[in-house]
C-alpha positions in Angstrom: -17.2 5.2 7.1 -13.9 7.0 6.6 -12.3 8.1 9.8 -9.1 9.8 10.9 -7.0 7.3 13.0 -3.7 7.6 14.9 -2.1 7.0 18.3 -4.6 8.4 20.8 -1.9 9.7 23.1 0.7 10.9 20.5 -1.7 12.5 17.9 -5.3 12.7 19.2 -4.8 14.2 22.6 -6.2 11.3 24.7 -4.8 10.7 28.2 -2.6 7.9 29.2 0.9 6.5 28.9 2.1 4.4 26.0 0.6 4.2 22.5 -2.9 3.0 21.7 -4.9 3.1 18.5 -7.7 5.7 18.4 -10.2 7.2 15.9 -11.8 10.6 15.6 -15.6 10.0 15.2 -18.1 12.9 15.1 -15.5 15.4 16.3 -14.3 13.4 19.3 -11.4 10.9 19.8 -12.0 7.4 21.1 -9.6 4.6 21.9 -10.3 1.6 19.6 -11.2 -2.0 20.7 -11.2 -4.9 18.2 -7.8 -4.1 16.6 -4.5 -2.8 17.9 -2.0 -0.2 17.0 0.6 -2.9 16.1 -1.7 -4.8 13.9 -1.3 -2.2 11.1 2.5 -1.8 10.8 5.2 -0.1 12.9 3.5 2.7 14.9 6.8 4.5 15.2 7.6 4.5 11.4 7.5 7.8 9.5 4.0 7.0 8.4 3.0 5.1 11.6 0.2 6.0 13.9 2.5 7.8 16.4 3.9 10.1 13.7 0.9 10.6 11.3 -2.8 10.8 11.3 -4.1 8.3 8.7 -7.4 7.6 7.1 -9.1 4.2 7.5 -12.3 2.6 6.4 -14.0 1.6 9.6 -17.2 -0.1 10.8 -18.1 0.0 14.4 -19.8 1.9 17.2 -19.1 3.7 20.4 -19.5 1.3 23.3 -18.6 2.2 26.9 -16.8 5.3 25.7 -14.5 3.3 23.3 -14.9 2.7 19.6 -15.5 -1.0 19.0 -14.6 -1.9 15.5 -15.8 -4.8 13.4 -13.8 -3.8 10.3 -10.7 -1.6 10.0 -8.7 -1.1 6.8 -6.1 1.7 6.3 -6.4 3.8 3.2 -3.2 3.8 1.2 -1.3 7.1 1.4 -1.3 9.1 -1.8 2.2 9.1 -3.2 3.5 12.2 -5.1 3.8 11.6 -8.9 7.3 10.6 -9.9 9.1 12.7 -12.5 9.8 10.8 -15.8 13.4 9.9 -16.3 15.0 11.7 -19.3 
């Protein structure tokens, strides 16, 4: 399934201190287990999880109020078309 994913505290409104990976599933945000925020690049980069909500292809289920993933792959961000050089 394709889910919105980001830092739970910085972008998805979850409680806590620090930065932890979360997904939005069925209209609700859940912290993720099975992969971490630093496993997918610099969380504090311009396009990182603390600064942007990204899309990911995810397999998993809600277990004990957390989203336990068995598969997690970020969808590449769409880049604006470049203007041809004259």
